[in-house]
FIBATOR-440844 format. One line per field, with one value per residue: residue number from 1; residue in three letters; x, y, z of N, C-alpha, C in turn. Coordinates in Angstrom, 1 decimal. Each point is the difference from the previous one (the first is absolute). Example, Ala and Ser with C-alpha at 12.3 -4.5 7.8 and 13.67 -1.06 7.14 Angstrom:
2
k <- 1,2
r <- ALA,SER
n_c1 <- 13.2,-0.4
n_c2 <- -5.7,1.1
n_c3 <- 7.8,-0.7
ca_c1 <- -0.9,0.9
ca_c2 <- 1.2,1.1
ca_c3 <- 0.0,0.0
c_c1 <- 0.9,-0.8
c_c2 <- 1.2,1.1
c_c3 <- 0.0,0.8
//
This chain:
239
k <- 1,2,3,4,5,6,7,8,9,10,11,12,13,14,15,16,17,18,19,20,21,22,23,24,25,26,27,28,29,30,31,32,33,34,35,36,37,38,39,40,41,42,43,44,45,46,47,48,49,50,51,52,53,54,55,56,57,58,59,60,61,62,63,64,65,66,67,68,69,70,71,72,73,74,75,76,77,78,79,80,81,82,83,84,85,86,87,88,89,90,91,92,93,94,95,96,97,98,99,100,101,102,103,104,105,106,107,108,109,110,111,112,113,114,115,116,117,118,119,120,121,122,123,124,125,126,127,128,129,130,131,132,133,134,135,136,137,138,139,140,141,142,143,144,145,146,147,148,149,150,151,152,153,154,155,156,157,158,159,160,161,162,163,164,165,166,167,168,169,170,171,172,173,174,175,176,177,178,179,180,181,182,183,184,185,186,187,188,189,190,191,192,193,194,195,196,197,198,199,200,201,202,203,204,205,206,207,208,209,210,211,212,213,214,215,216,217,218,219,220,221,222,223,224,225,226,227,228,229,230,231,232,233,234,235,236,237,238,239
r <- UNK,UNK,UNK,UNK,UNK,UNK,UNK,UNK,UNK,UNK,UNK,UNK,UNK,UNK,UNK,UNK,UNK,UNK,UNK,UNK,UNK,UNK,UNK,UNK,UNK,UNK,UNK,UNK,UNK,UNK,UNK,UNK,UNK,UNK,UNK,UNK,UNK,UNK,UNK,UNK,UNK,UNK,UNK,UNK,UNK,UNK,UNK,UNK,UNK,UNK,UNK,UNK,UNK,UNK,UNK,UNK,UNK,UNK,UNK,UNK,UNK,UNK,UNK,UNK,UNK,UNK,UNK,UNK,UNK,UNK,UNK,UNK,UNK,UNK,UNK,UNK,UNK,UNK,UNK,UNK,UNK,UNK,UNK,UNK,UNK,UNK,UNK,UNK,UNK,UNK,UNK,UNK,UNK,UNK,UNK,UNK,UNK,UNK,UNK,UNK,UNK,UNK,UNK,UNK,UNK,UNK,UNK,UNK,UNK,UNK,UNK,UNK,UNK,UNK,UNK,UNK,UNK,UNK,UNK,UNK,UNK,UNK,UNK,UNK,UNK,UNK,UNK,UNK,UNK,UNK,UNK,UNK,UNK,UNK,UNK,UNK,UNK,UNK,UNK,UNK,UNK,UNK,UNK,UNK,UNK,UNK,UNK,UNK,UNK,UNK,UNK,UNK,UNK,UNK,UNK,UNK,UNK,UNK,UNK,UNK,UNK,UNK,UNK,UNK,UNK,UNK,UNK,UNK,UNK,UNK,UNK,UNK,UNK,UNK,UNK,UNK,UNK,UNK,UNK,UNK,UNK,UNK,UNK,UNK,UNK,UNK,UNK,UNK,UNK,UNK,UNK,UNK,UNK,UNK,UNK,UNK,UNK,UNK,UNK,UNK,UNK,UNK,UNK,UNK,UNK,UNK,UNK,UNK,UNK,UNK,UNK,UNK,UNK,UNK,UNK,UNK,UNK,UNK,UNK,UNK,UNK,UNK,UNK,UNK,UNK,UNK,UNK,UNK,UNK,UNK,UNK,UNK,UNK,UNK,UNK,UNK,UNK,UNK,UNK
n_c1 <- 161.6,-0.7,0.4,-0.2,-1.1,-0.3,0.5,-0.7,-1.2,0.1,0.2,-0.8,1.3,0.3,-0.9,-1.2,-0.6,0.8,-0.1,-1.3,-0.1,0.7,-0.6,-1.2,-0.6,1.1,-0.1,-1.3,0.2,1.0,-0.8,-1.0,0.8,0.5,-1.2,-0.4,1.1,-0.2,-1.3,0.4,0.9,-0.8,-0.9,0.9,0.3,-1.3,-0.2,1.0,-0.4,-1.2,0.5,0.7,-1.1,-0.7,0.8,0.2,-1.3,-1.2,0.3,1.3,-0.6,-1.0,0.9,0.7,-1.1,-0.2,1.3,-0.1,-1.1,0.6,1.0,-0.8,-0.7,1.2,0.4,-1.2,0.4,1.3,-0.6,-0.9,1.0,0.8,-1.1,-0.3,1.3,0.1,-1.2,0.4,1.2,-0.7,-0.8,1.0,0.6,-1.1,-0.2,1.3,-0.8,0.6,-1.2,-0.5,0.3,1.2,-0.3,1.3,-0.7,0.7,-0.3,-1.3,0.6,-1.3,-0.1,1.2,-0.3,-1.2,0.7,0.8,-1.1,-0.5,1.1,-0.2,-0.6,-0.8,0.9,0.8,-1.2,-0.2,1.3,-0.2,-1.2,0.6,1.0,-0.9,-0.6,1.2,0.5,-1.3,0.4,0.8,-0.2,0.1,-1.3,-0.3,-1.3,0.7,0.7,-1.2,-0.1,0.9,-0.3,-1.3,0.0,0.8,-0.8,-1.0,0.6,0.4,-1.2,-0.3,0.7,-0.5,-1.2,0.2,0.4,-1.1,-0.6,0.8,-0.4,-1.3,-0.3,-1.2,-0.4,-0.4,-0.2,1.2,0.5,-0.7,0.4,1.2,-0.3,-0.4,1.1,0.5,-1.3,0.1,-0.9,0.8,0.7,-1.1,-0.4,1.3,0.0,-1.2,0.6,1.1,-0.8,-0.7,1.2,0.5,-1.2,0.1,1.3,-0.3,-1.1,0.8,1.0,-1.0,-0.1,-0.1,-1.1,0.6,-0.7,0.7,0.2,-0.1,1.3,-0.3,-0.1,1.3,0.3,-0.2,1.1,-0.8,1.0,-0.7,-0.4,1.3,0.4,-1.0,0.7,0.9,-1.1,0.1,-0.9,0.8,0.5,-0.3,1.2,-0.8,0.9
n_c2 <- -87.8,-0.3,1.2,0.6,-0.7,0.3,1.2,-0.1,-0.5,0.9,0.7,0.9,0.1,1.0,-0.9,0.6,-1.2,-0.2,1.2,-0.1,-1.3,0.4,1.1,0.3,-1.2,-0.5,1.0,-0.2,-1.3,0.3,0.9,-0.8,-1.0,0.8,0.5,-1.2,-0.4,1.1,-0.4,-1.3,0.4,0.8,-1.0,-0.9,0.9,0.2,-1.3,-0.2,1.1,-0.5,-1.2,0.6,0.7,-1.1,-0.8,0.9,0.4,-0.3,-1.3,0.2,0.9,-0.8,-0.9,0.9,0.3,-1.3,-0.1,1.2,-0.4,-1.2,0.7,0.8,-1.1,-0.6,1.1,-0.1,-1.3,0.4,0.9,-1.0,-0.9,0.9,0.4,-1.3,-0.3,1.1,-0.4,-1.3,0.4,0.7,-1.0,-0.8,0.8,0.2,-1.3,0.0,0.9,-0.6,0.1,0.5,-1.1,0.6,-0.1,-0.2,0.3,1.1,-0.4,-0.2,-1.1,-0.1,1.3,0.0,-1.2,0.6,1.1,-0.8,-0.7,1.2,0.5,-1.2,-1.1,0.9,0.9,-0.9,-0.4,1.3,0.1,-1.2,0.5,1.1,-0.7,-0.8,1.0,0.6,-1.1,-0.1,1.2,-0.7,-0.6,1.3,0.1,0.8,-0.4,-1.1,0.0,0.5,-1.0,-0.3,1.2,-0.1,-1.3,0.4,1.1,-0.8,-1.0,0.9,0.5,-1.3,-0.1,1.2,-0.4,-1.2,0.6,0.8,-1.1,-0.3,0.8,0.1,-0.1,-0.5,1.2,0.2,1.3,-0.1,-0.6,0.8,1.1,-0.6,-0.4,1.2,0.2,-1.1,0.0,-0.9,0.8,0.9,-0.9,0.2,0.9,0.4,-0.2,0.6,0.9,-0.1,0.0,1.1,0.5,-0.4,0.3,1.1,0.0,-0.2,0.7,1.0,-0.3,0.0,0.9,0.7,0.5,1.1,1.0,0.8,0.3,1.2,0.2,0.5,1.2,0.0,0.3,1.3,-0.1,0.9,0.8,0.7,-1.2,-0.3,1.3,-0.3,-1.2,1.0,0.4,-1.3,-0.3,-0.1,-1.1,-1.2,0.0,-0.8,-0.9
n_c3 <- -25.3,-1.1,-0.5,1.2,0.2,-1.3,0.3,1.2,-0.5,-1.0,1.2,-0.6,-0.4,0.9,0.2,0.2,-0.1,-1.0,-0.4,0.3,-0.5,-1.0,-0.2,-0.3,0.0,-0.5,-0.9,-0.2,-0.1,-0.9,-0.6,0.1,-0.4,-1.0,-0.3,0.1,-0.7,-0.8,-0.1,-0.1,-0.9,-0.6,0.1,-0.5,-0.9,-0.2,0.1,-0.8,-0.6,0.0,-0.3,-1.0,-0.4,0.2,-0.6,-1.0,0.0,-0.5,-0.2,-0.4,-0.7,-0.3,-0.2,-0.6,-0.6,-0.1,-0.4,-0.7,-0.5,-0.1,-0.5,-0.7,-0.4,-0.2,-0.6,-0.7,-0.2,-0.3,-0.7,-0.4,0.0,-0.6,-0.7,-0.2,-0.2,-0.8,-0.6,0.0,-0.5,-0.9,-0.2,0.0,-0.8,-0.6,0.0,-0.3,-0.6,-1.1,-0.5,-1.2,-0.7,-0.1,-1.2,-0.1,-1.1,0.1,1.2,-0.3,0.5,0.5,0.2,0.5,0.5,0.3,0.4,0.6,0.4,0.3,0.4,0.5,0.5,0.5,0.2,0.5,0.5,0.3,0.5,0.6,0.5,0.4,0.5,0.6,0.4,0.4,0.6,0.4,-0.3,-0.7,1.1,0.3,0.1,-1.1,0.4,0.1,-1.1,-0.2,0.8,-0.8,-0.6,0.2,-0.4,-1.0,-0.2,0.1,-0.7,-0.9,0.2,0.2,-1.1,-0.4,0.5,-0.6,-1.1,0.1,0.3,-1.0,-1.0,0.3,-1.3,0.3,-0.3,1.2,-0.4,-0.6,1.1,0.8,-0.7,0.0,1.3,-0.2,-0.8,0.6,-0.1,1.0,0.4,-0.6,0.7,0.8,-0.9,0.1,1.3,0.0,-0.8,0.7,1.0,-0.5,-0.4,1.2,0.6,-0.7,0.2,1.3,-0.1,-0.6,0.8,1.0,-0.9,1.2,-0.4,0.1,0.6,-0.8,1.3,-0.7,0.1,1.2,-0.4,-0.1,1.3,-0.1,-0.7,-0.7,0.1,-0.9,-0.6,0.1,-0.3,-0.9,0.1,0.1,-0.7,-0.1,1.0,1.0,-0.5,0.6,0.4,-0.7,-0.1
ca_c1 <- 0.2,0.2,1.3,0.9,0.0,0.6,1.4,0.6,0.0,0.9,1.3,0.5,0.8,-0.3,-1.4,-0.3,0.0,1.4,0.7,-0.5,0.5,1.5,0.7,-0.9,-0.3,1.3,0.5,-0.9,0.2,1.3,-0.2,-0.7,0.9,1.0,-0.6,-0.2,1.3,0.3,-0.8,0.4,1.3,-0.3,-0.6,1.1,0.9,-0.8,0.0,1.4,0.3,-0.8,0.7,1.2,-0.4,-0.4,1.2,1.2,-0.3,-1.2,0.1,1.0,-0.4,-1.0,0.6,0.8,-1.0,-0.5,1.0,0.0,-1.3,0.1,1.0,-0.8,-1.0,0.7,0.2,-1.3,-0.1,0.9,-0.5,-1.2,0.5,0.7,-1.0,-0.7,0.9,0.2,-1.3,0.0,1.0,-0.5,-1.1,0.6,0.7,-1.1,-0.5,1.0,0.2,1.3,-0.2,0.1,1.3,0.3,0.8,0.8,0.2,1.3,0.9,-0.6,0.5,-1.0,-0.3,1.2,-0.1,-1.0,0.5,1.0,-0.7,-0.7,1.0,0.9,-0.5,-1.2,0.5,0.7,-1.0,-0.5,1.1,0.0,-1.2,0.3,0.9,-0.8,-0.8,0.8,0.6,-0.9,-1.0,-0.5,-1.1,-1.1,-0.8,0.3,-0.6,0.8,1.2,-0.2,0.1,1.4,0.6,-0.4,0.5,1.4,0.2,-0.5,1.1,1.1,-0.3,0.3,1.4,0.5,-0.2,0.9,1.4,0.0,0.1,1.4,0.9,-0.6,0.2,-1.2,-0.7,-1.2,-1.2,0.1,-0.3,-1.4,-0.7,0.3,-0.8,-1.4,-0.1,-0.3,-0.8,-0.1,-1.4,-0.1,0.5,-1.0,-0.5,1.0,0.0,-1.2,0.2,0.9,-0.8,-1.0,0.6,0.4,-1.1,-0.4,0.9,-0.2,-1.2,0.3,0.8,-0.9,-1.0,-1.2,-0.2,-0.3,0.3,1.3,-0.2,1.2,0.5,-0.3,1.1,0.8,0.1,1.0,1.3,0.5,0.3,-1.1,-1.0,0.5,0.0,-1.4,-0.4,0.4,-1.1,-0.8,0.5,1.0,-0.4,1.0,1.1,0.0,0.2
ca_c2 <- -1.0,-1.3,0.1,-0.1,-1.4,-0.8,0.3,-0.8,-1.4,-0.3,0.5,0.8,1.1,1.4,0.4,0.6,-1.0,-0.5,1.1,0.1,-1.1,-0.1,1.2,0.9,-0.6,-0.1,1.4,0.5,-0.8,0.4,1.3,-0.2,-0.6,1.0,1.0,-0.6,-0.1,1.3,0.4,-0.8,0.6,1.3,-0.3,-0.5,1.1,0.8,-0.7,0.0,1.3,0.2,-0.8,0.7,1.2,-0.5,-0.6,0.9,1.4,0.3,-0.9,0.5,1.3,-0.3,-0.7,1.0,0.9,-0.7,0.0,1.3,0.1,-0.8,0.6,1.0,-0.6,-0.5,1.2,0.3,-1.0,0.5,1.2,-0.3,-0.6,1.1,0.9,-0.7,-0.1,1.3,0.4,-0.7,0.6,1.3,-0.3,-0.4,1.2,0.9,-0.7,0.2,1.5,0.5,0.7,-0.8,-0.2,0.9,-0.7,0.9,-0.7,0.1,-0.8,-1.3,-1.0,-0.6,0.9,0.0,-1.2,0.1,0.9,-0.7,-0.9,0.7,0.5,-1.1,-1.1,0.4,0.8,-0.9,-0.7,1.0,0.2,-1.2,0.0,1.0,-0.6,-1.0,0.9,0.5,-1.0,-0.8,0.9,-0.5,-1.0,0.8,0.6,1.4,0.7,-0.2,0.8,1.4,0.2,-0.1,1.2,0.2,-1.0,0.2,1.2,-0.4,-0.7,0.9,0.8,-0.8,-0.2,1.2,0.1,-0.9,0.6,1.1,-0.6,-0.2,1.2,1.2,1.1,0.7,0.8,-0.6,0.3,-0.6,-1.4,-0.2,0.3,-1.0,-1.1,0.3,0.1,-1.3,-0.6,-1.4,-0.3,0.2,-1.2,-1.1,-0.4,-0.8,-1.3,-0.7,-0.3,-1.1,-1.3,-0.3,-0.4,-1.3,-0.9,0.0,-0.8,-1.4,-0.5,-0.1,-1.2,-1.1,0.0,0.6,1.4,1.0,1.3,0.6,1.4,0.9,0.6,1.4,0.9,0.3,1.3,0.8,0.2,1.4,0.8,0.9,-0.8,-0.6,1.0,0.3,-1.0,0.5,0.8,-0.9,-0.2,-1.1,-1.3,-0.8,-0.4,-1.4,-0.6
ca_c3 <- 1.1,-0.6,-0.6,1.1,0.3,-1.1,0.1,1.1,-0.4,-1.1,0.4,-1.1,0.4,-0.2,0.1,1.3,1.1,0.2,0.7,1.4,0.8,0.1,0.5,0.8,1.3,0.8,0.4,1.1,1.2,0.5,0.5,1.3,0.9,0.3,0.8,1.3,0.6,0.4,1.2,1.1,0.4,0.7,1.3,0.8,0.4,0.9,1.3,0.5,0.5,1.3,1.0,0.4,0.8,1.3,0.7,0.1,0.5,0.9,1.1,1.0,0.6,1.0,1.1,0.8,0.6,1.1,1.0,0.7,0.8,1.2,0.9,0.7,0.9,1.3,0.9,0.7,1.1,1.0,0.5,0.7,1.2,0.8,0.5,1.1,1.2,0.6,0.8,1.3,0.9,0.4,1.0,1.2,0.5,0.5,1.2,1.1,0.2,-0.4,-1.2,-1.2,-0.5,-1.1,-1.0,-0.8,-1.2,-0.4,0.8,0.4,-1.0,-0.9,-1.1,-0.8,-0.7,-1.0,-1.0,-0.8,-0.9,-1.0,-1.0,-0.3,-0.9,-0.8,-1.1,-0.8,-0.8,-1.0,-1.0,-0.9,-0.9,-1.0,-0.9,-0.8,-0.9,-1.1,-0.7,-0.8,-0.5,-1.3,0.2,0.6,-1.0,0.0,1.0,1.2,-0.1,0.3,1.5,0.4,0.5,1.4,0.9,0.2,0.9,1.3,0.6,0.2,1.2,1.1,0.0,0.5,1.4,0.7,0.0,1.0,1.4,0.3,-0.2,0.5,-0.9,-0.3,1.1,0.5,-0.8,-1.3,0.2,0.2,-1.3,-1.0,0.3,-0.4,-1.4,-0.6,0.9,-0.2,-0.4,-1.4,-0.7,0.1,-1.3,-0.7,0.6,-0.5,-1.4,-0.1,0.4,-1.1,-1.3,0.3,-0.1,-1.4,-0.8,0.4,-0.7,-1.4,-0.2,0.2,-1.1,0.4,-0.4,1.1,-0.4,0.3,0.5,-0.2,1.2,0.2,-0.2,1.2,0.5,-0.6,0.7,-0.2,1.2,0.3,0.6,1.3,1.0,0.5,1.1,1.2,0.6,0.6,1.4,0.2,0.3,0.6,-0.9,0.0,-1.3
c_c1 <- 0.3,1.4,1.1,0.2,0.7,1.5,0.7,0.1,1.0,1.4,0.7,0.8,-0.5,-1.5,-0.2,0.0,1.4,0.8,-0.4,0.6,1.5,0.6,-0.9,-0.2,1.2,0.4,-0.9,0.3,1.4,-0.2,-0.7,0.9,1.1,-0.6,-0.3,1.3,0.5,-0.8,0.4,1.3,-0.2,-0.6,1.0,0.9,-0.7,0.0,1.4,0.4,-0.8,0.6,1.3,-0.3,-0.3,1.2,1.1,-0.3,-1.1,0.0,1.0,-0.4,-1.1,0.6,0.8,-1.0,-0.6,1.0,0.0,-1.3,0.1,1.0,-0.7,-0.9,0.6,0.4,-1.2,-0.2,0.8,-0.5,-1.2,0.4,0.6,-1.0,-0.7,0.9,0.1,-1.2,0.0,1.0,-0.5,-1.1,0.6,0.7,-1.1,-0.5,0.9,0.3,1.3,-0.2,0.2,1.5,0.2,0.9,0.8,0.4,1.5,1.0,-0.5,0.6,-1.0,-0.3,1.2,0.0,-1.0,0.4,1.1,-0.6,-0.6,1.0,1.1,-0.5,-1.1,0.5,0.8,-0.9,-0.5,1.1,0.1,-1.1,0.3,1.0,-0.6,-0.8,0.9,0.6,-0.9,-1.2,-0.6,-1.2,-1.2,-0.9,0.2,-0.7,0.6,1.3,-0.2,0.2,1.5,0.6,-0.5,0.5,1.5,0.2,-0.5,1.1,1.2,-0.2,0.4,1.5,0.7,-0.2,0.9,1.4,0.1,0.1,1.5,0.9,-0.6,0.3,-1.2,-0.5,-1.3,-1.2,0.1,-0.3,-1.5,-0.8,0.3,-0.8,-1.5,-0.1,-0.5,-0.8,-0.2,-1.5,-0.2,0.5,-1.0,-0.6,1.0,0.1,-1.2,0.1,0.9,-0.7,-1.0,0.6,0.6,-1.1,-0.5,0.9,-0.1,-1.2,0.2,0.8,-0.8,-1.0,-1.3,-0.1,-0.4,0.3,1.3,-0.3,1.2,0.5,-0.5,1.2,0.8,0.0,1.1,1.3,0.7,0.2,-1.2,-1.1,0.4,-0.1,-1.4,-0.4,0.5,-1.0,-0.9,0.5,0.9,-0.7,1.1,1.0,0.1,0.2,-1.0
c_c2 <- -1.4,0.0,-0.2,-1.5,-0.8,0.2,-0.8,-1.5,-0.3,0.4,0.8,1.1,1.4,0.3,0.6,-0.9,-0.5,1.1,0.2,-1.1,0.0,1.3,0.8,-0.6,-0.2,1.3,0.5,-0.7,0.4,1.4,-0.1,-0.5,1.0,1.1,-0.6,-0.1,1.3,0.5,-0.7,0.5,1.3,-0.2,-0.5,1.1,0.9,-0.7,0.0,1.3,0.3,-0.8,0.7,1.2,-0.4,-0.5,1.0,1.4,0.0,-1.0,0.5,1.3,-0.2,-0.7,1.0,0.9,-0.8,-0.1,1.2,0.1,-0.9,0.5,1.2,-0.6,-0.5,1.2,0.4,-0.9,0.5,1.2,-0.2,-0.6,1.0,0.9,-0.7,-0.1,1.4,0.4,-0.7,0.6,1.4,-0.2,-0.4,1.3,0.9,-0.6,0.2,1.4,0.5,0.9,-0.8,0.0,0.9,-0.7,1.1,-0.8,0.0,-0.9,-1.4,-1.1,-0.6,0.9,0.1,-1.2,0.0,0.9,-0.6,-1.0,0.8,0.5,-1.1,-1.0,0.5,0.9,-0.9,-0.8,0.9,0.2,-1.2,0.0,1.1,-0.5,-1.0,0.8,0.4,-1.1,-0.8,0.9,-0.5,-0.9,0.7,0.6,1.5,0.7,-0.3,0.8,1.5,0.3,0.0,1.2,0.3,-1.0,0.2,1.1,-0.4,-0.8,0.8,0.9,-0.7,-0.3,1.3,0.2,-1.0,0.5,1.1,-0.5,-0.2,1.3,1.3,1.2,0.8,0.9,-0.7,0.2,-0.7,-1.5,-0.3,0.2,-1.1,-1.2,0.2,0.0,-1.3,-0.9,-1.5,-0.3,0.2,-1.2,-1.2,-0.3,-0.8,-1.4,-0.8,-0.4,-1.2,-1.3,-0.3,-0.5,-1.4,-1.0,-0.1,-0.9,-1.5,-0.6,-0.1,-1.2,-1.3,-0.1,0.6,1.4,0.8,1.4,0.5,1.4,0.8,0.5,1.4,0.9,0.2,1.4,0.8,0.0,1.3,0.8,0.8,-0.8,-0.6,1.0,0.4,-0.9,0.5,0.8,-1.0,-0.3,-1.2,-1.3,-0.7,-0.5,-1.5,-0.6,-1.1
c_c3 <- -0.7,-0.7,1.0,0.4,-1.0,-0.1,1.0,-0.4,-1.1,0.3,-1.1,0.5,-0.4,-0.1,1.4,1.1,0.3,0.7,1.4,0.8,0.2,0.7,1.0,1.4,0.9,0.5,1.2,1.3,0.7,0.7,1.4,1.1,0.5,1.0,1.4,0.8,0.5,1.3,1.2,0.5,0.8,1.4,1.0,0.5,1.1,1.4,0.5,0.6,1.3,1.1,0.5,0.9,1.4,0.8,0.3,0.6,1.0,1.2,1.1,0.6,1.0,1.2,0.9,0.7,1.2,1.2,0.9,0.8,1.2,1.0,0.8,1.0,1.3,0.9,0.7,1.2,1.2,0.7,0.9,1.4,0.9,0.6,1.2,1.2,0.6,0.8,1.3,1.0,0.5,1.0,1.4,0.7,0.6,1.3,1.2,0.2,-0.4,-1.3,-1.2,-0.5,-1.2,-1.0,-0.8,-1.3,-0.4,0.7,0.3,-1.0,-0.9,-1.2,-0.9,-0.9,-1.1,-1.2,-0.9,-0.9,-1.2,-1.1,-0.3,-0.9,-0.9,-1.2,-0.9,-1.0,-1.1,-1.1,-1.0,-1.0,-1.1,-1.1,-1.0,-1.1,-1.2,-0.9,-1.0,-0.5,-1.4,0.1,0.6,-1.1,0.1,1.2,1.4,0.0,0.4,1.5,0.4,0.6,1.5,1.0,0.2,1.1,1.5,0.7,0.3,1.2,1.2,0.1,0.5,1.5,0.8,0.0,1.0,1.4,0.4,-0.1,0.4,-0.8,-0.4,1.1,0.4,-0.8,-1.4,0.1,0.1,-1.3,-1.0,0.2,-0.4,-1.5,-0.7,1.0,-0.4,-0.5,-1.5,-0.8,0.0,-1.3,-0.8,0.5,-0.4,-1.5,-0.2,0.3,-1.1,-1.2,0.2,-0.2,-1.5,-0.8,0.4,-0.7,-1.5,-0.4,0.1,-1.1,0.4,-0.4,1.2,-0.5,0.4,0.4,-0.1,1.4,0.2,-0.3,1.3,0.4,-0.8,0.8,-0.3,1.2,0.4,0.7,1.4,1.1,0.5,1.1,1.3,0.7,0.7,1.4,0.0,0.2,0.7,-1.0,0.1,-1.4,-0.2
//
């Protein structure tokens, strides 16, 4: 220790103290600064990518999801008002001894309009959402990407039904079975996952720590597994 201090005071070249002062300490400081800079750069890249994921993929996907949900909700409003009006008309008809009113869905303008909304604006929104999924796949996490096959098939099923409305090329039984292969309820875990990942990224960008929940596995899109669903009882065909 005394030799070390003497070297520094005497500024003797090539002694241990002189080497430490001139080379070792500056090198250690430079190494610490460099490692901190690399850590900061990695952290910045992490936040930049999280921001891109949120703005380019998860945010727009959740917004499209909300648009579809609100479109469905408004149809529920229309149906509720129509049911109320029909009940009042049926009540008046019964009171006047004319019997209950019979609704022919195929010819009633209201139901035709509801059907056009279902395979019109709503399917258009799903098609845009699918295109967004495909175009910005690089910003999706691997567990999100795993859902693309099922989501693609779900949207394509509705595209085929919409095309059949105009061209009538599907046999009735095939059309009914096709609608049962891709159940909208099986998409609910995917929708919940998109919202969870969006919240996670928002908190990460804000510097808050939160658990990252993995996406549930998607339903199988294999033909064998899909055909097993035909053994299940029919559900309402609602997007």
